[in-house]
N, CA, C and O of each residue as an XYZ file, in Angstrom:
860
protein
N      43.102    139.090    116.041
C      42.141    139.406    116.404
C      40.907    139.892    115.889
O      39.869    139.785    116.542
N      40.948    140.427    114.746
C      39.238    140.664    114.185
C      39.477    139.458    113.456
O      38.516    139.779    112.757
N      39.755    138.645    113.081
C      39.181    137.360    112.645
C      38.246    136.717    114.266
O      37.045    136.542    114.474
N      38.857    136.615    114.708
C      38.293    135.656    115.999
C      37.027    136.532    116.755
O      36.066    136.061    117.364
N      37.316    137.767    116.540
C      35.683    138.866    116.594
C      34.941    138.433    116.139
O      33.891    138.119    116.700
N      35.259    138.204    114.667
C      34.096    138.036    113.373
C      33.247    136.813    113.838
O      32.030    136.787    114.027
N      34.104    135.861    113.972
C      33.904    134.679    113.930
C      32.964    134.282    115.271
O      32.335    133.224    115.286
N      32.933    135.079    116.213
C      31.814    135.576    117.801
C      30.711    136.464    117.615
O      29.853    136.891    118.388
N      30.953    136.645    116.344
C      29.692    137.853    116.261
C      29.411    136.983    115.329
O      28.437    136.441    115.853
N      29.645    136.137    113.721
C      28.575    134.995    113.422
C      28.123    134.390    114.251
O      26.920    134.140    114.167
N      28.909    133.882    115.435
C      28.101    132.002    115.762
C      27.199    132.594    116.800
O      26.505    131.759    117.380
N      26.946    134.660    117.411
C      25.998    134.812    118.045
C      24.864    135.139    117.283
O      23.688    135.183    117.643
N      25.439    135.398    116.019
C      23.838    136.070    115.151
C      23.171    134.306    114.658
O      21.976    134.149    114.407
N      23.928    133.439    114.613
C      23.300    132.452    114.334
C      22.314    131.452    115.417
O      21.281    130.889    115.055
N      22.933    131.384    116.890
C      22.805    131.413    117.980
C      20.986    132.440    118.367
O      20.047    131.931    118.980
N      20.997    133.774    117.832
C      19.920    134.973    118.049
C      19.274    133.963    117.034
O      18.097    133.787    117.349
N      19.652    133.204    115.872
C      18.620    133.238    114.858
C      18.410    131.951    115.162
O      18.275    131.423    114.058
N      18.317    131.247    115.857
C      18.601    129.509    116.559
C      17.058    129.650    117.042
O      16.273    128.703    117.019
N      16.660    131.225    117.573
C      15.347    130.821    118.232
C      13.535    131.170    117.451
O      12.845    131.943    116.787
N      13.598    129.756    118.279
C      12.190    129.622    116.716
C      10.839    130.491    117.287
O      10.149    129.900    118.118
N      10.537    131.504    116.989
C       9.593    132.604    117.826
C       8.057    131.199    117.709
O       7.499    130.617    118.639
N       7.798    131.079    116.128
C       7.113    130.104    115.867
C       6.069    129.264    117.454
O       5.030    129.384    118.104
N       7.187    128.532    117.342
C       7.670    127.705    118.693
C       7.294    128.316    120.355
O       6.383    127.900    121.070
N       8.045    129.142    120.608
C       8.316    129.813    121.663
C       6.967    130.223    121.672
O       6.344    129.912    122.688
N       6.246    130.955    120.638
C       5.283    132.186    121.069
C       3.993    131.060    121.229
O       2.990    131.300    121.902
N       4.164    130.115    120.670
C       2.251    128.865    120.293
C       2.690    128.227    121.776
O       1.824    127.841    122.561
N       4.101    128.153    122.082
C       3.869    127.734    123.804
C       3.482    128.776    124.563
O       2.369    128.752    125.089
N       4.294    129.791    124.725
C       3.790    130.878    125.517
C       2.258    131.552    125.894
O       1.979    131.967    127.019
N       1.037    131.585    124.365
C       0.514    131.687    124.247
C      -0.998    130.184    124.321
O      -2.187    130.325    124.036
N      -0.146    128.691    124.887
C      -1.382    128.203    124.773
C      -1.551    127.702    124.052
O      -2.616    127.087    124.107
N      -0.769    127.531    122.884
C      -1.133    126.635    121.428
C      -0.491    125.877    121.288
O       0.643    125.863    121.767
N      -1.230    124.519    120.228
C      -0.360    123.644    119.838
C       1.131    123.442    118.781
O       1.125    123.313    117.557
N       2.206    123.463    119.596
C       3.674    123.451    118.282
C       2.291    123.327    116.894
O       1.301    122.730    116.472
N       3.597    124.814    116.658
C       3.101    124.613    115.232
C       3.798    123.747    113.778
O       3.709    123.933    112.564
N       4.509    122.736    114.653
C       5.000    121.765    113.600
C       4.018    120.884    113.432
O       3.626    120.552    112.313
N       3.544    120.438    114.509
C       2.464    119.601    114.308
C       1.081    119.024    113.750
O       0.453    117.968    113.828
N       0.885    120.769    112.909
C      -0.240    120.574    112.180
C       0.035    121.787    111.168
O       0.947    122.599    111.324
N      -0.933    121.796    110.051
C      -1.055    122.499    109.050
C       0.450    121.366    107.783
O       0.406    120.261    107.243
N       1.608    122.566    107.856
C       2.471    122.199    106.605
C       3.214    122.013    107.883
O       4.206    121.295    107.758
N       3.042    122.367    108.804
C       4.633    121.549    109.972
C       5.303    122.742    109.780
O       6.377    122.184    110.005
N       5.618    123.830    109.575
C       6.720    124.888    109.444
C       6.336    125.244    110.590
O       5.218    125.151    111.096
N       7.585    125.787    111.128
C       7.562    126.626    112.830
C       7.625    127.978    111.771
O       8.673    128.590    111.561
N       6.500    128.277    111.235
C       6.591    129.935    110.756
C       5.193    130.886    110.769
O       4.117    130.488    110.324
N       5.447    132.408    111.449
C       3.994    133.176    111.112
C       3.196    132.213    110.321
O       2.444    131.564    111.048
N       3.099    131.843    108.780
C       2.038    131.341    107.696
C       1.761    130.232    108.479
O       0.603    129.928    108.192
N       2.098    129.620    109.138
C       1.589    128.331    109.653
C       1.095    128.429    111.549
O       0.400    127.665    112.220
N       1.728    129.546    111.872
C       1.154    129.471    113.412
C      -0.115    130.686    112.579
O      -0.968    130.984    113.416
N      -0.273    131.111    111.736
C      -1.951    131.397    111.306
C      -2.875    131.023    111.163
O      -3.890    131.646    111.473
N      -2.874    129.263    110.368
C      -3.515    128.269    110.859
C      -4.377    127.858    111.935
O      -5.526    127.426    111.837
N      -3.518    128.087    113.238
C      -4.253    128.057    114.529
C      -5.312    128.863    114.527
O      -6.099    128.816    115.472
N      -5.449    129.481    113.774
C      -6.724    130.706    113.849
C      -6.390    131.934    115.463
O      -7.336    132.408    116.093
N      -5.191    132.163    115.760
C      -4.598    133.030    116.425
C      -3.800    134.035    115.748
O      -2.582    133.961    115.585
N      -4.814    135.303    115.229
C      -3.752    135.963    114.732
C      -2.466    137.124    115.113
O      -1.566    137.675    114.479
N      -3.049    137.124    116.755
C      -1.617    137.552    116.932
C      -0.394    136.582    117.718
O       0.775    136.963    117.779
N      -0.639    135.911    118.017
C       0.490    135.045    117.699
C       0.582    134.617    116.135
O       0.339    133.412    116.188
N       0.687    134.776    115.480
C       0.833    134.542    113.946
C       1.402    136.646    113.934
O       2.500    136.833    113.410
N       0.936    137.469    114.274
C       1.657    138.625    113.971
C       3.362    138.725    114.834
O       4.432    139.233    114.500
N       2.890    137.941    116.080
C       4.178    138.458    116.822
C       5.385    137.630    117.018
O       6.501    137.962    117.418
N       4.667    135.841    116.446
C       6.291    135.646    115.379
C       6.147    136.311    114.044
O       6.874    137.196    114.495
N       6.042    136.479    113.543
C       6.228    137.230    112.333
C       7.431    138.320    112.406
O       8.574    138.362    111.952
N       6.592    139.221    113.231
C       7.763    140.188    114.233
C       9.212    140.241    114.534
O      10.254    140.792    114.180
N       8.442    138.858    115.879
C      10.078    138.497    116.301
C      10.626    137.757    115.214
O      11.822    138.037    115.300
N      10.486    136.918    114.157
C      11.631    136.284    113.201
C      12.045    137.748    112.451
O      13.098    137.977    111.856
N      11.333    138.322    112.579
C      11.990    139.872    111.392
C      13.109    140.434    112.088
O      14.167    140.892    111.657
N      12.537    140.270    113.580
C      13.397    141.518    113.956
C      14.854    140.262    114.642
O      15.926    140.771    114.969
N      14.744    139.378    114.710
C      16.202    138.519    115.044
C      17.145    138.916    113.751
O      18.355    139.055    113.924
N      16.515    139.104    112.365
C      17.170    139.581    111.584
C      17.846    140.622    111.279
O      18.955    140.945    110.854
N      16.555    141.200    111.722
C      17.471    143.449    112.047
C      18.590    143.152    112.955
O      19.636    143.514    112.417
N      18.803    142.601    114.200
C      19.309    142.464    114.946
C      20.550    142.204    115.015
O      21.508    142.787    115.522
N      20.364    140.846    114.196
C      21.864    140.371    114.504
C      23.048    141.771    113.372
O      24.173    142.158    113.688
N      22.067    142.277    111.855
C      22.886    142.891    110.909
C      23.316    144.107    112.408
O      24.271    143.780    113.113
N      22.871    144.860    112.603
C      22.346    145.944    113.544
C      23.859    145.547    114.140
O      24.961    145.836    113.674
N      23.485    144.713    115.445
C      24.540    144.379    116.495
C      25.927    144.873    115.884
O      26.699    145.764    116.239
N      25.962    143.574    114.389
C      27.460    143.777    113.791
C      28.187    144.882    113.185
O      29.383    145.088    113.393
N      27.396    145.634    112.385
C      26.853    146.572    112.007
C      27.867    147.697    113.091
O      28.930    148.294    112.921
N      27.018    147.599    114.078
C      27.627    148.677    115.450
C      28.765    147.869    116.420
O      29.497    148.428    117.237
N      28.747    147.080    116.260
C      30.306    145.978    116.801
C      31.725    146.693    115.549
O      32.939    146.693    115.750
N      31.075    147.146    114.499
C      32.424    146.409    113.491
C      33.909    147.888    113.597
O      34.908    147.615    112.931
N      33.926    148.553    113.975
C      34.186    149.467    113.838
C      35.543    148.898    115.396
O      36.766    148.786    115.489
N      34.454    148.717    116.229
C      35.113    148.998    117.960
C      35.883    147.084    117.846
O      36.858    146.859    118.563
N      35.510    146.288    117.227
C      36.340    145.074    117.192
C      37.765    144.962    115.945
O      38.825    144.364    116.129
N      37.302    145.822    114.568
C      38.303    145.558    114.104
C      37.922    144.685    112.411
O      38.805    144.364    111.616
N      36.671    144.491    112.231
C      35.938    143.560    111.035
C      35.450    144.449    110.251
O      35.331    145.610    110.642
N      35.003    143.981    108.739
C      35.010    145.065    107.936
C      32.862    144.387    107.634
O      32.286    143.760    108.523
N      32.155    144.753    106.249
C      31.828    144.623    105.586
C      30.710    143.610    105.520
O      29.483    143.649    105.433
N      32.256    142.089    105.649
C      31.279    141.250    104.885
C      31.433    140.474    105.933
O      31.381    139.356    105.421
N      31.653    140.261    107.538
C      31.590    139.903    108.609
C      29.787    140.372    108.798
O      28.856    139.641    109.137
N      29.772    141.467    108.530
C      28.329    142.435    108.638
C      27.147    141.566    108.044
O      26.227    141.091    108.710
N      27.343    141.429    106.558
C      26.742    140.701    105.407
C      26.761    138.732    106.386
O      25.714    138.087    106.331
N      27.828    138.198    107.031
C      28.089    136.863    106.585
C      26.544    136.748    108.487
O      25.592    135.982    108.638
N      27.124    137.984    109.527
C      26.198    137.669    110.368
C      24.610    137.345    110.134
O      23.863    136.485    110.602
N      24.417    138.458    109.161
C      22.542    138.665    108.602
C      22.354    137.017    107.979
O      21.228    136.551    108.150
N      23.463    136.034    107.212
C      23.011    134.909    106.520
C      23.418    133.921    108.282
O      22.609    133.031    108.544
N      24.108    134.049    108.890
C      24.254    132.992    110.175
C      22.758    133.843    110.860
O      22.458    132.987    111.692
N      22.068    134.548    110.963
C      21.002    134.462    111.840
C      19.755    133.971    110.965
O      18.612    133.761    111.369
N      20.294    133.832    109.576
C      18.952    133.327    108.478
C      19.235    132.210    108.896
O      18.371    131.827    109.685
N      20.394    131.172    108.683
C      20.641    129.468    108.628
C      20.615    129.065    110.194
O      20.695    127.861    110.437
N      20.508    129.984    111.297
C      19.436    129.458    112.296
C      18.417    129.281    112.239
O      18.016    128.203    112.678
N      17.559    130.132    111.734
C      15.958    130.253    111.624
C      16.016    129.057    110.834
O      15.323    128.248    111.452
N      16.736    128.185    109.187
C      16.598    127.238    109.198
C      16.659    126.003    109.799
O      15.868    125.060    109.786
N      18.112    126.220    110.521
C      18.150    124.459    111.387
C      18.894    125.674    113.109
O      19.936    126.199    113.502
N      17.704    125.533    113.444
C      18.175    126.057    115.109
C      18.665    125.054    115.497
O      18.331    123.925    115.139
N      19.828    125.429    116.560
C      20.478    124.621    117.346
C      19.945    124.152    119.207
O      20.373    123.712    120.275
N      18.626    124.701    118.444
C      17.645    124.656    120.346
C      16.716    123.767    119.881
O      16.070    122.976    120.568
N      16.677    123.885    118.954
C      15.268    123.063    118.101
C      15.279    121.989    117.759
O      14.252    121.511    117.275
N      16.530    121.169    117.896
C      17.270    119.692    116.638
C      17.367    120.626    115.523
O      16.297    120.362    114.976
N      17.942    121.606    114.742
C      18.145    121.890    113.445
C      16.712    121.623    112.725
O      16.746    121.482    111.503
N      15.603    121.552    113.306
C      14.319    121.800    112.738
C      14.146    122.830    112.614
O      14.065    123.374    113.715
N      13.990    123.717    111.546
C      13.396    125.028    111.470
C      12.417    125.662    110.465
O      12.035    124.952    109.534
N      12.004    126.845    110.555
C      11.390    127.231    109.146
C      12.123    127.672    107.576
O      12.983    127.245    106.805
N      11.434    128.485    107.664
C      11.812    128.562    105.577
C      12.496    129.455    105.495
O      13.248    129.608    104.532
N      12.374    130.703    106.993
C      13.731    132.366    107.033
C      12.876    133.506    106.122
O      13.552    134.453    105.720
N      11.341    133.489    105.739
C      11.349    134.211    104.782
C      11.046    136.024    105.416
O      11.170    137.158    104.955
N      10.415    135.136    107.236
C      11.013    137.249    107.781
C      12.142    137.231    108.537
O      12.545    138.200    109.181
N      12.865    135.772    108.466
C      14.251    136.374    109.226
C      15.098    136.931    107.920
O      15.703    137.964    108.207
N      15.248    136.586    106.836
C      15.895    137.009    105.333
C      14.595    138.875    105.571
O      15.242    139.879    105.866
N      13.825    138.971    105.496
C      13.031    140.198    105.227
C      13.577    141.388    106.335
O      13.406    142.587    106.117
N      14.172    140.929    107.395
C      14.735    142.015    108.764
C      16.137    142.087    108.147
O      16.717    143.122    107.820
N      16.710    140.514    108.011
C      18.158    140.858    107.397
C      18.806    141.970    106.186
O      19.774    142.699    105.966
N      17.510    141.506    105.602
C      17.702    142.507    104.171
C      17.072    144.157    104.481
O      17.565    144.988    103.719
N      16.415    144.519    105.136
C      16.122    145.666    105.445
C      17.155    146.423    106.338
O      17.462    147.616    106.354
N      17.851    144.756    107.501
C      18.880    145.992    108.306
C      20.020    146.289    107.291
O      20.958    147.053    107.520
N      19.783    145.442    105.896
C      21.768    145.764    104.976
C      21.378    146.522    104.636
O      22.069    147.481    104.980
N      19.946    147.049    103.638
C      19.877    148.438    102.757
C      18.047    148.561    102.709
O      17.385    147.945    101.874
N      17.447    149.456    103.750
C      16.601    149.366    103.717
C      15.395    149.889    102.646
O      14.179    149.751    102.773
N      16.204    150.582    101.467
C      15.576    150.499    100.464
C      15.995    149.246     99.548
O      15.568    149.306     98.395
N      16.813    148.051     99.906
C      16.403    146.729     99.470
C      14.955    145.993    100.297
O      14.005    145.403     99.782
N      15.143    146.200    101.279
C      14.107    145.177    101.979
C      12.603    146.378    102.148
O      11.619    146.361    102.888
N      13.044    147.271    101.124
C      11.527    147.731    101.499
C      11.164    146.873     99.685
O      10.146    146.200     99.531
N      12.021    147.053     98.715
C      11.690    146.794     97.125
C      10.682    145.346     97.531
O       9.488    145.055     97.455
N      12.462    144.409     98.179
C      11.657    143.282     98.499
C       9.840    142.887     99.516
O       8.841    142.338     99.052
N      10.018    143.326    100.649
C       8.357    143.430    100.793
C       7.306    143.649    100.010
O       6.196    143.117     99.980
N       8.136    145.102     98.930
C       7.064    144.918     98.359
C       6.356    144.042     97.447
O       5.200    143.930     97.038
N       7.625    143.380     97.252
C       7.264    142.189     95.806
C       6.737    141.479     95.893
O       5.908    141.019     95.107
N       7.399    140.770     98.025
C       6.426    139.951     98.471
C       4.760    140.050     98.600
O       4.060    139.046     98.464
N       3.989    141.893     98.989
C       3.185    141.971     98.961
C       2.206    141.888     98.209
O       1.030    141.572     98.391
N       3.150    142.388     96.808
C       2.121    142.137     96.071
C       1.941    140.978     94.810
O       1.334    141.117     93.749
N       2.609    139.923     95.265
C       2.392    138.142     94.835
C       1.472    138.198     95.721
O       0.355    138.229     95.204
N       1.470    138.221     96.692
C       1.247    137.216     98.104
C      -0.378    138.247     97.647
O      -0.756    137.761     96.581
N      -1.153    139.151     97.975
C      -1.935    140.068     97.769
C      -2.697    139.322     96.136
O      -3.897    139.050     96.173
N      -2.023    139.098     95.022
C      -2.317    138.928     93.916
C      -2.589    137.434     93.916
O      -3.532    137.124     93.188
N      -2.045    136.517     94.501
C      -2.350    134.807     94.546
C      -2.600    134.223     95.311
O      -2.733    132.999     95.295
N      -2.798    135.315     96.633
C      -2.918    134.654     97.429
C      -1.784    133.157     98.615
O      -2.100    132.594     99.663
N      -0.653    133.053     97.845
C      -0.331    131.903     98.524
C       1.010    132.608     98.414
O       1.640    133.120     97.488
N       1.252    132.393    100.030
C       2.967    133.084    100.969
C       3.479    132.494     99.991
O       3.605    133.345     99.111
N       4.011    131.090     99.483
C       4.797    130.328     99.025
C       5.343    130.741     97.922
O       6.538    130.557     97.687
N       4.530    131.352     97.109
C       4.613    131.582     95.658
C       5.393    133.181     95.803
O       6.445    133.383     95.196
N       4.685    134.392     96.766
C       5.131    134.672     96.986
C       6.857    135.633     97.333
O       7.424    136.669     96.986
N       7.098    134.346     98.293
C       8.445    134.045     99.257
C       9.607    133.847     97.780
O      10.592    134.574     97.641
N       9.174    132.566     96.645
C       9.903    131.842     95.996
C      10.226    133.450     95.242
O      11.348    133.873     95.519
N       9.512    134.223     94.479
C       9.189    135.470     93.683
C      10.176    136.346     94.371
O      10.918    137.025     93.660
N      10.233    136.384     95.091
C      11.181    138.007     95.909
C      12.015    137.007     95.795
O      12.538    136.901     94.685
N      12.413    135.953     96.886
C      14.069    135.180     96.445
C      14.858    135.308     95.071
O      16.054    135.304     94.777
N      13.657    135.424     94.350
C      14.667    135.479     92.596
C      14.786    136.507     92.279
O      15.646    136.671     91.414
N      13.879    138.012     92.865
C      14.455    138.988     92.068
C      15.336    139.657     93.044
O      16.008    140.592     92.609
N      15.498    139.201     94.838
C      16.377    140.116     95.311
C      17.708    139.873     95.442
O      18.133    140.286     96.521
N      18.433    139.417     94.829
C      20.363    139.696     93.904
C      19.677    140.532     93.126
O      19.902    141.723     93.343
N      18.721    140.217     92.079
C      19.325    141.366     90.614
C      18.633    142.882     91.475
O      18.890    143.915     90.856
N      17.834    143.078     92.759
C      17.430    144.318     93.177
C      19.387    145.175     94.041
O      19.983    146.252     94.003
N      19.536    144.106     94.526
C      20.891    144.428     95.119
C      21.893    145.086     93.769
O      22.528    146.134     93.883
N      21.874    144.331     92.653
C      22.823    144.694     91.775
C      22.370    145.938     91.105
O      23.267    146.567     90.544
N      20.659    146.638     91.016
C      20.218    147.375     90.412
C      20.427    148.708     91.391
O      20.468    149.848     90.928
N      20.575    148.356     93.038
C      21.165    149.359     93.890
C      22.740    149.543     93.662
O      23.260    150.652     93.536
N      23.207    148.736     93.636
C      24.621    148.937     93.514
C      25.090    148.312     94.683
O      25.828    149.077     95.304
N      24.917    146.980     95.341
C      25.361    147.034     96.343
C      26.687    146.399     96.314
O      27.192    146.086     95.236
N      27.341    146.170     97.548
C      28.649    145.881     97.552
C      28.711    144.133     97.179
O      27.694    143.546     96.810
N      29.973    143.468     97.328
C      29.682    142.497     96.153
C      29.796    141.470     97.489
O      29.484    140.306     97.238
N      30.170    141.734     98.760
C      29.571    141.342    100.120
C      28.467    140.861    100.357
O      28.185    139.669    100.480
N      27.388    142.307    100.476
C      26.005    142.270    100.116
C      25.134    141.342     99.030
O      24.061    140.773     99.230
N      25.702    141.366     98.181
C      25.425    140.291     96.980
C      25.590    139.104     96.970
O      24.579    138.403     96.962
N      26.913    138.467     96.969
C      26.376    137.544     98.142
C      25.843    136.721     99.139
O      25.552    135.526     99.187
N      25.771    137.896    100.121
C      24.738    137.225    101.557
C      23.734    137.393    100.795
O      23.226    136.293    101.012
N      22.887    137.980     99.926
C      21.647    138.013     98.995
C      21.256    136.346     98.632
O      20.495    135.435     98.958
N      22.271    136.662     97.797
C      22.368    135.662     97.082
C      21.768    134.037     98.044
O      20.742    133.414     98.319
N      23.290    134.009     98.239
C      22.811    132.737     98.924
C      21.379    132.787    100.010
O      21.020    131.640    100.276
N      20.714    133.615    100.518
C      19.478    133.533    101.119
C      18.912    133.539    100.346
O      17.845    133.330    100.923
N      18.586    133.637     99.036
C      17.831    133.213     98.034
C      18.058    131.590     97.124
O      17.290    131.021     96.349
N      19.078    131.300     97.490
C      19.165    130.043     96.977
C      18.373    129.037     98.008
O      17.602    128.132     97.690
N      18.744    129.411     99.240
C      18.771    128.823    100.639
C      17.128    128.521    100.320
O      16.624    127.399    100.284
N      16.202    130.213    100.029
C      14.745    130.154    100.128
C      14.090    129.463     99.529
O      13.090    128.874     99.937
N      14.600    129.427     98.370
C      13.984    128.766     97.182
C      13.982    127.177     97.282
O      13.122    126.399     96.868
N      15.471    126.838     98.104
C      15.399    125.393     98.322
C      14.852    125.150     99.230
O      15.195    124.000     99.504
N      13.803    125.672    100.331
C      13.202    125.234    101.200
C      11.844    124.966    100.930
O      11.114    124.229    101.593
N      11.396    125.928     99.411
C       9.978    126.494     99.283
C      10.011    124.872     98.427
O       8.826    124.538     98.414
N      10.560    124.135     97.965
C      11.165    123.111     97.302
C       9.912    122.607     97.201
O       9.240    123.206     96.361
N       9.308    121.645     97.804
C       8.144    121.284     98.434
C       6.971    121.776     97.361
O       6.519    121.213     96.364
N       6.585    123.389     98.137
C       5.655    123.862     98.085
C       5.997    124.419     96.195
O       5.174    125.253     95.816
N       6.922    124.076     95.273
C       6.707    124.409     93.733
C       5.839    123.411     93.348
O       4.911    123.468     92.542
N       6.323    122.300     94.150
C       5.475    121.042     93.697
C       3.551    120.850     93.803
O       2.626    120.412     93.119
N       3.775    121.469     95.055
C       2.666    121.634     95.479
C       1.707    122.590     94.968
O       0.526    122.545     95.314
N       2.264    123.660     93.968
C       1.528    124.531     93.466
C       1.673    124.659     92.205
O       1.127    125.477     91.466
N       2.818    123.402     91.811
C       1.790    122.867     90.288
C       1.146    121.583     90.447
O       1.139    120.727     89.562
N       0.621    121.460     91.546
C      -0.472    120.126     91.670
C      -1.883    121.176     91.516
O      -2.750    121.239     90.644
N      -1.706    121.795     92.540
C      -2.748    122.809     93.190
C      -2.830    122.492     94.724
O      -3.658    123.062     95.434
N      -2.408    122.049     94.957
C      -2.622    121.710     96.489
C      -2.494    122.738     97.328
O      -3.079    122.771     98.410
N      -1.699    123.690     96.889
C      -0.721    124.365     98.113
C      -2.131    125.098     98.791
O      -3.219    125.201     98.223
N      -1.856    125.471     99.873
C      -2.364    126.126    101.113
C      -2.745    127.763    100.838
O      -1.835    128.433    100.349
N      -3.430    128.124    100.989
C      -3.653    129.410    100.761
C      -3.537    130.060    101.834
O      -3.938    129.473    102.839
N      -2.941    131.530    102.020
C      -2.963    132.292    103.165
C      -4.447    132.362    104.078
O      -5.559    132.362    103.549
N      -4.244    132.409    105.267
C      -5.197    132.030    105.696
C      -6.639    131.072    106.290
O      -7.584    131.183    107.071
N      -6.050    130.120    105.336
C      -6.596    128.588    104.952
C      -6.420    128.411    106.674
O      -5.367    128.789    107.188
N      -7.439    127.858    107.463
C      -7.165    126.976    108.570
C      -6.648    125.345    108.035
O      -6.711    124.897    106.890
N      -6.022    124.521    109.535
C      -5.384    123.195    109.405
C      -6.602    122.381    109.520
O      -7.266    122.389    110.556
N      -6.973    121.552    108.308
C      -8.565    121.044    108.284
C      -8.615    120.111    109.332
O      -9.464    119.221    109.268
N      -7.509    120.190    110.702
C      -7.785    119.769    111.789
C      -7.712    119.771    112.749
O      -7.378    118.741    113.335
N      -7.989    120.945    113.426
C      -8.150    122.202    114.503
C      -6.875    121.568    115.484
O      -6.952    120.562    116.189
N      -5.856    122.340    115.334
C      -5.093    121.727    116.331
C      -5.236    122.056    118.432
O      -5.428    122.813    119.384
N      -5.037    121.165    118.069
C      -5.097    121.004    120.187
C      -4.226    122.009    121.010
O      -2.999    122.073    121.071
N      -5.382    122.948    121.762
C      -5.172    124.003    122.196
C      -5.157    125.210    121.570
O      -4.645    126.246    121.993
N      -5.630    125.070    120.734
C      -5.627    126.298    120.040
C      -6.644    127.386    119.932
O      -7.342    126.997    118.996
N      -6.898    127.977    120.146
C      -8.101    128.746    120.770
C      -8.652    129.135    119.551
O      -9.232    130.216    119.660
N      -8.689    128.661    118.435
C      -9.695    128.548    117.205
C     -10.041    130.249    116.766
O     -10.639    130.545    115.731
N      -9.730    130.870    117.385
C      -9.709    132.849    116.344
C      -9.054    133.333    116.767
O      -8.073    132.941    117.399
N      -9.467    134.506    116.502
C      -8.124    135.798    116.264
C      -8.575    136.131    117.826
O      -9.580    136.011    118.527
N      -6.769    136.781    117.976
C      -6.792    137.424    119.462
C      -6.837    138.639    119.579
O      -6.855    139.151    120.698
């Protein structure tokens, strides 16, 4: 029976992760679909290119929150439903996969940085803060969101090991890290070629429906 509930929790986590808040928030605020301008990525960084900072912040927080919610819910239900840490970690990965390949948006999702951050914070607040700190330092120094994400993804599994995390947690973080780097493969080419957009840069052509200013 525990296996049945484990599967249910993981599936629910995936469906929660499938809520693409970049698209949802943009539509709710009358902005263009973030998949239609800039990098085409439905994430907070690309929403920021619309010029609407409030929409970008809302997207960032909601994408992170769904990662937190998936892990917290799985952990709260673990004793009642009889499953262990492996299911909790799997729920975090499932919400991350939902963001990357959302069932509600033709499996065309974002790169998962905010959702991964939410999962890490929920799994272990110290791990989450260490990863967030790494992202902030690299992003502030380089002004490249993609570079910050890649460096953080590479270092996150090492943080888990140094913090003596469980095997299940280590595997979960390693899986997300590999997928994060893979999802940024185009950004790696742009970074090498010097064509990667920096944080805060707007789309070359203002997207229709964008208000063009900070909210």
